[in-house]
C-alpha positions as CSV (number, residue, x, y, z in Angstrom):
1,M,105.8,17.0,-14.4
2,P,103.0,15.2,-12.4
3,Q,101.9,12.0,-14.0
4,L,98.3,10.9,-14.1
5,H,97.6,7.2,-14.6
6,P,93.9,6.6,-15.6
7,L,92.2,3.5,-14.2
8,P,89.1,1.7,-15.2
9,A,85.9,3.3,-13.9
10,L,85.1,2.4,-10.3
11,D,81.3,1.8,-10.9
12,P,80.7,0.9,-14.6
13,S,77.3,-0.6,-13.6
14,S,76.0,2.9,-12.8
15,G,75.4,3.6,-16.5
16,K,75.2,6.9,-18.3
17,S,71.7,8.1,-17.3
18,H,73.3,11.5,-16.5
19,H,74.3,11.9,-20.2
20,K,71.9,13.6,-22.7
21,G,72.9,12.2,-26.1
22,S,75.6,9.8,-27.2
23,P,78.2,11.3,-27.2
24,P,76.6,13.6,-24.6
25,T,75.8,17.2,-25.7
26,S,74.6,18.1,-22.2
27,F,74.0,16.5,-18.8
28,Q,71.3,15.9,-16.2
29,N,70.7,14.8,-12.6
30,P,69.1,11.3,-13.1
31,W,67.4,11.0,-9.7
32,P,63.9,11.6,-8.2
33,S,65.6,14.1,-5.8
34,W,65.9,16.5,-8.8
35,P,62.8,18.4,-9.9
36,A,61.4,18.1,-13.4
37,Q,61.7,21.9,-13.8
38,H,64.4,23.8,-11.9
39,G,65.4,27.4,-12.0
40,S,63.2,28.6,-14.8
41,P,63.6,32.3,-15.7
42,L,60.1,32.9,-14.4
43,D,60.7,31.2,-11.1
44,L,64.0,33.2,-10.7
45,L,62.3,36.5,-11.4
46,K,59.5,35.7,-9.0
47,T,61.9,34.7,-6.3
48,R,64.3,37.6,-6.8
49,F,61.9,40.5,-7.5
50,G,58.5,39.3,-6.2
51,N,57.5,39.3,-2.6
52,R,61.0,39.0,-1.3
53,P,62.3,39.9,2.2
54,P,64.3,43.2,2.7
55,Y,68.0,43.3,2.0
56,I,70.3,41.9,4.7
57,P,73.5,43.8,5.1
58,V,76.8,42.2,6.0
59,P,77.8,43.1,9.6
60,D,80.4,45.9,9.9
61,D,81.8,44.1,12.9
62,R,84.1,41.4,11.6
63,S,84.0,39.7,15.0
64,E,80.6,38.4,13.9
65,L,82.1,36.9,10.7
66,V,84.5,34.2,9.8
67,Q,88.0,35.0,11.1
68,V,90.9,35.2,8.7
69,L,94.3,33.8,9.9
70,K,97.8,34.0,8.4
71,P,98.2,30.6,6.7
72,D,101.0,28.1,7.5
73,F,101.8,26.3,4.3
74,S,104.6,24.1,5.8
75,P,104.2,20.5,4.5
76,P,102.6,17.8,6.7
77,S,105.0,15.9,8.9
78,A,106.0,12.3,8.3
79,R,103.5,11.2,10.9
80,S,100.6,12.9,9.1
81,S,98.6,11.7,6.1
82,F,97.4,15.1,5.0
83,K,97.0,18.8,5.8
84,V,93.9,20.8,4.8
85,T,93.9,24.6,4.6
86,W,90.7,26.6,4.0
87,I,91.2,29.4,1.6
88,G,87.5,30.5,1.9
89,H,84.2,29.5,0.2
90,A,84.9,26.1,-1.4
91,S,88.6,26.7,-1.9
92,F,91.0,24.3,-0.1
93,L,94.7,23.4,-0.3
94,I,95.3,19.7,0.4
95,Q,99.0,18.8,1.1
96,V,99.4,15.0,1.0
97,A,102.3,13.1,2.4
98,V,102.7,10.2,0.0
99,P,105.1,7.3,0.8
100,G,108.0,7.2,-1.7
101,E,107.6,10.8,-3.0
102,S,110.4,13.3,-2.3
103,R,107.9,15.9,-1.1
104,A,104.2,16.3,-0.5
105,V,101.7,16.2,-3.4
106,N,99.8,19.5,-3.3
107,V,96.2,19.7,-4.6
108,L,94.0,22.8,-4.9
109,L,90.3,22.3,-4.8
110,D,88.1,25.0,-6.6
111,P,90.6,27.8,-6.1
112,V,89.0,31.2,-6.3
113,F,91.1,34.3,-5.4
114,S,89.3,37.0,-7.4
115,E,87.4,39.8,-5.7
116,R,84.2,39.0,-7.7
117,T,82.8,35.7,-8.8
118,S,81.6,36.9,-12.2
119,P,82.5,37.0,-15.9
120,V,83.5,40.7,-15.4
121,T,85.5,42.4,-12.8
122,F,83.1,45.3,-12.2
123,L,79.8,43.5,-11.5
124,G,78.6,40.4,-9.7
125,P,79.0,38.9,-6.3
126,K,81.8,40.5,-4.4
127,R,84.0,39.0,-1.7
128,Y,83.3,40.3,1.8
129,T,85.9,38.1,3.5
130,P,89.4,38.4,2.1
131,T,91.6,35.4,1.1
132,P,94.3,34.6,3.7
133,C,97.0,35.4,1.1
134,S,97.3,36.2,-2.6
135,I,97.4,33.4,-5.1
136,E,101.0,34.5,-6.0
137,A,102.0,34.1,-2.3
138,L,100.6,30.6,-2.2
139,L,102.3,29.6,-5.4
140,D,105.6,31.0,-4.1
141,A,105.2,28.9,-0.9
142,V,103.7,25.7,-2.3
143,P,104.5,23.8,-5.6
144,I,100.9,23.1,-6.8
145,D,100.7,19.8,-8.6
146,V,97.0,19.2,-9.2
147,V,94.0,21.5,-9.5
148,C,90.5,20.0,-9.1
149,V,87.5,22.1,-10.3
150,S,84.1,20.6,-9.4
151,H,82.1,22.6,-12.0
152,N,82.0,25.7,-14.1
153,H,80.1,28.3,-12.0
154,Y,82.2,31.4,-11.3
155,D,82.4,30.9,-7.6
156,H,84.2,27.6,-8.2
157,A,85.9,28.1,-11.6
158,D,87.9,31.3,-11.5
159,T,89.7,31.7,-14.8
160,S,91.9,34.5,-13.4
161,T,93.1,32.3,-10.6
162,L,93.5,29.3,-12.9
163,S,95.5,31.3,-15.5
164,T,97.8,32.5,-12.8
165,I,98.4,29.0,-11.6
166,F,99.2,27.8,-15.1
167,K,101.5,30.7,-15.8
168,H,103.4,30.1,-12.6
169,R,103.6,26.3,-12.8
170,G,103.6,25.7,-16.6
171,R,104.0,22.0,-17.4
172,D,104.3,21.1,-13.6
173,V,100.6,21.2,-12.9
174,V,97.6,19.2,-14.1
175,F,93.9,20.1,-14.0
176,C,91.1,17.6,-13.1
177,V,87.6,18.4,-14.3
178,A,84.4,16.7,-15.3
179,L,83.4,16.1,-18.9
180,G,83.1,19.2,-21.1
181,N,85.0,21.6,-18.9
182,S,88.2,21.6,-21.0
183,R,86.4,23.9,-23.5
184,W,86.9,26.9,-21.2
185,L,90.3,25.8,-19.9
186,T,92.1,25.5,-23.2
187,P,91.5,29.2,-24.1
188,L,93.5,30.0,-21.1
189,G,96.5,28.4,-22.8
190,I,96.3,25.1,-20.8
191,P,97.0,22.2,-23.2
192,K,94.7,19.3,-23.3
193,S,97.6,17.1,-22.4
194,Q,97.5,18.7,-18.9
195,I,93.7,18.3,-18.4
196,W,92.1,15.1,-17.1
197,E,88.5,15.4,-18.2
198,A,86.5,12.7,-16.3
199,D,83.1,11.2,-16.2
200,W,81.5,10.2,-12.9
201,W,83.4,7.2,-11.3
202,D,86.5,7.7,-13.4
203,Q,89.7,7.3,-11.4
204,V,93.3,8.4,-11.8
205,D,96.5,7.8,-9.8
206,V,98.8,10.8,-9.4
207,S,102.6,10.4,-9.3
208,L,105.4,13.1,-9.2
209,Q,107.8,10.8,-11.0
210,Q,108.0,11.0,-14.8
211,G,106.2,8.0,-16.4
212,K,107.4,5.9,-19.3
213,G,104.8,7.4,-21.6
214,D,105.0,10.5,-23.8
215,A,107.0,13.1,-22.0
216,S,104.9,15.8,-23.6
217,S,101.8,14.6,-21.8
218,S,100.9,14.4,-18.2
219,I,98.3,11.7,-18.8
220,S,99.4,8.1,-19.6
221,S,97.2,5.5,-21.3
222,L,94.6,3.6,-19.4
223,S,96.2,1.4,-16.8
224,T,94.8,-1.7,-15.0
225,S,97.4,-1.4,-12.2
226,R,96.1,-0.4,-8.7
227,A,99.2,1.0,-7.2
228,S,98.7,1.4,-3.4
229,S,101.4,4.0,-3.1
230,S,99.9,6.7,-5.2
231,L,97.4,9.5,-4.5
232,R,94.1,8.4,-6.2
233,I,91.5,10.9,-7.3
234,T,88.0,9.7,-8.2
235,C,85.5,11.9,-10.0
236,T,82.3,11.2,-8.1
237,P,78.6,12.3,-8.7
238,C,76.7,15.1,-7.0
239,Q,73.5,16.9,-7.6
240,H,74.0,20.3,-9.2
241,A,74.0,22.1,-12.6
242,S,76.4,24.1,-14.8
243,A,76.5,27.3,-16.9
244,R,79.0,30.1,-17.7
245,T,76.6,32.0,-20.0
246,P,72.8,32.1,-20.6
247,F,73.4,29.8,-23.6
248,D,75.4,26.8,-22.2
249,K,73.2,25.4,-19.5
250,N,74.3,22.0,-18.4
251,C,76.7,21.6,-21.3
252,D,79.5,20.7,-18.9
253,L,79.3,18.0,-16.2
254,W,79.5,18.8,-12.5
255,C,81.1,16.5,-9.9
256,S,82.5,16.0,-6.5
257,F,85.9,14.4,-5.8
258,A,87.3,11.7,-3.5
259,L,91.0,11.6,-2.7
260,R,92.5,8.4,-1.5
261,I,95.8,8.9,0.4
262,P,98.2,6.0,0.9
263,K,99.9,5.4,4.3
264,P,103.3,3.8,4.9
265,D,101.7,0.6,6.4
266,G,99.8,-0.1,3.1
267,S,96.5,1.2,4.4
268,H,94.9,4.5,3.2
269,S,93.0,7.6,4.4
270,S,90.5,9.5,2.3
271,I,89.0,13.0,1.8
272,Y,85.6,13.7,0.3
273,F,85.1,17.1,-1.4
274,S,81.4,17.6,-2.3
275,G,81.9,20.7,-4.5
276,D,78.5,22.3,-4.9
277,T,75.5,20.0,-4.4
278,G,72.0,19.6,-3.3
279,Y,70.5,16.6,-1.5
280,R,66.8,16.8,-2.1
281,T,64.1,19.2,-3.4
282,I,62.0,21.0,-0.8
283,P,58.5,22.1,-1.9
284,S,57.5,25.8,-1.6
285,H,54.8,24.9,0.9
286,P,54.7,24.7,3.8
287,D,57.5,27.2,4.5
288,P,59.5,26.5,6.5
289,Y,59.3,22.8,5.7
290,P,59.0,20.7,8.9
291,I,62.4,19.1,9.7
292,E,60.7,16.0,10.8
293,D,59.2,15.5,7.3
294,L,62.5,16.0,5.4
295,D,63.2,12.2,5.3
296,N,60.0,11.7,3.5
297,L,61.3,13.5,0.5
298,P,63.4,11.7,-2.2
299,N,67.1,12.2,-1.5
300,C,70.1,11.9,-3.9
301,P,71.3,8.3,-3.8
302,A,74.8,9.1,-5.1
303,F,76.2,9.9,-1.7
304,A,75.3,6.5,-0.2
305,R,76.9,4.9,-3.2
306,I,80.0,7.0,-2.7
307,G,80.1,5.8,0.9
308,E,79.7,2.2,-0.1
309,L,82.4,2.2,-2.8
310,L,84.9,4.7,-1.3
311,G,84.1,5.2,2.4
312,P,84.7,5.6,5.2
313,F,86.3,9.0,4.8
314,A,88.6,10.5,7.4
315,L,87.3,14.0,6.4
316,A,84.5,15.4,4.3
317,L,84.3,19.0,3.2
318,L,80.6,19.8,2.9
319,P,78.5,22.9,1.9
320,I,76.3,24.6,4.4
321,G,75.5,28.1,3.0
322,L,74.0,30.1,0.2
323,C,71.1,27.7,0.5
324,H,68.1,30.0,1.0
325,P,65.3,30.3,0.0
326,R,64.9,26.5,0.3
327,H,62.2,26.0,-2.3
328,F,64.5,27.5,-4.9
329,M,68.0,26.5,-3.7
330,S,67.5,23.1,-2.1
331,S,68.0,21.2,-5.3
332,V,71.5,22.6,-5.9
333,H,72.7,23.9,-2.5
334,C,72.7,21.9,0.8
335,S,71.5,23.2,4.1
336,A,73.0,22.1,7.4
337,E,70.4,19.4,7.6
338,D,71.2,18.1,4.1
339,S,75.0,18.1,4.6
340,M,74.6,16.2,7.9
341,C,72.8,13.5,5.8
342,I,75.7,13.5,3.4
343,H,78.1,13.2,6.3
344,R,76.2,10.0,7.3
345,D,75.8,8.7,3.7
346,V,79.5,8.9,2.7
347,K,80.5,7.5,6.0
348,A,82.6,10.4,7.0
349,K,84.3,10.2,10.4
350,R,84.7,14.0,10.5
351,S,83.1,16.8,8.4
352,V,83.9,20.5,8.1
353,G,81.4,23.0,6.8
354,M,82.3,25.2,3.8
355,H,80.6,27.3,1.0
356,Y,79.7,30.1,3.3
357,G,81.2,33.2,5.0
358,T,83.1,34.6,1.9
359,I,80.7,35.7,-0.9
360,R,77.0,35.7,-1.5
361,G,74.8,35.9,-4.5
362,G,71.9,37.9,-5.7
363,L,69.3,35.8,-3.8
364,S,71.2,35.1,-0.6
365,Q,71.5,38.9,0.2
366,Y,67.7,38.9,0.7
367,Y,67.1,35.4,2.2
368,E,70.2,34.5,4.2
369,D,72.1,36.4,6.9
370,V,75.8,35.6,6.5
371,R,75.9,34.6,10.1
372,L,73.2,31.9,9.7
373,P,75.0,29.0,8.0
374,P,77.6,28.3,10.9
375,K,74.8,28.8,13.4
376,E,72.5,26.2,11.7
377,W,75.5,23.8,11.2
378,R,76.2,23.8,14.9
379,E,72.5,23.6,15.9
380,E,72.1,20.6,13.7
381,A,75.2,18.9,15.2
382,E,73.7,19.5,18.6
383,R,70.3,18.1,17.5
384,L,72.0,14.9,16.2
385,K,74.3,14.8,19.3
386,L,77.5,14.9,17.2
387,R,80.7,16.0,18.9
388,W,81.8,19.5,17.9
389,R,85.3,20.5,16.8
390,G,87.1,22.4,19.6
391,E,85.1,20.8,22.3
392,S,86.2,17.2,21.9
393,E,89.5,15.7,20.6
394,D,87.3,13.0,19.1
395,W,85.2,15.5,17.2
396,E,82.8,14.6,14.4
397,V,81.7,17.9,12.8
398,G,82.9,21.5,13.0
399,L,84.2,24.6,11.2
400,M,87.5,26.2,10.3
401,D,88.7,29.8,10.1
402,V,89.9,31.1,6.7
403,G,93.6,30.4,6.5
404,E,93.4,27.7,9.2
405,S,95.0,24.3,8.7
406,L,93.8,20.9,9.9
407,T,96.3,18.1,10.0
408,M,95.2,14.5,10.2
């Protein structure tokens, strides 16, 4: 059974301004980058059914879309710190070589394998790019130890996939989520003893060895030790929202994650996973908003703080799609320009684009060609003169194919 060893919060001075109530009954984004009113039913109706553009079909020619490769789930070599495999959308497998462990520690980020990202199987956004394998095939190949879920939206929190993982792994897997999210995990049969429910800046060390605590629990009591030989997961802020029904808006906290990976020489490497996030709120006029004026808008300060406390990161996994129309989506979904700012703020040495090329929602099918996000990501890299993956060994930003692995 994996053991989680909670640590004191990394940034206790940050306060609880994201809490509403004490104890919190809901949550909020406490920054000027978040609009006073976001996503009202009237605004949604106007955006979706008002003077909208025509429907944009997914190209029939798959050569124009993200390519799907047969995955290689072999563990990272002794010379590597970690291996990252893109499953599609925001789903990643992270295989971490930890000194002193008998095998790699295996972490799934926002795993989604269902055909639809919806509370029902017959309606809702449908996958147009397949997964590189089934969840069962992945579980047969890789012993999953930790599952991190950034928030409760259906394209990130897939109960069918999570149930399958738990049924396959039983007591040998733990789930890391932000505050409130255990309420929809426990009905799947997952015991609270296998759920780490965290606030922003909470930290936990992960070990594959059985701890000295209660053998029935995967989570030990609060520890002040700072073991340099453990994988460390930090629940970090981001700018988003949550809901699984029309009646539970923002009842569960949303987050990003930072993974600190130890090296044999005592140093460490780090990965930043943004989950779903916005960076600023773009007004509806002018449209399009001038790129040279973006820096005049308030931006989310959480990312610079993450970079200050946890950076630099060897790799950041950043969202680049499902971000149009900008006046409606910018608060919660980053564009290429926004994620390049996060790349800078968190002090990422390298960043890979995600959250595109797999599914699309009710708005994006009218406002965003599925080929647009990778195009905009590359154009922004060129504008900023950042080295592109595949064109330089010392690359700074790039893309991956579904099923492709990146070893660092």
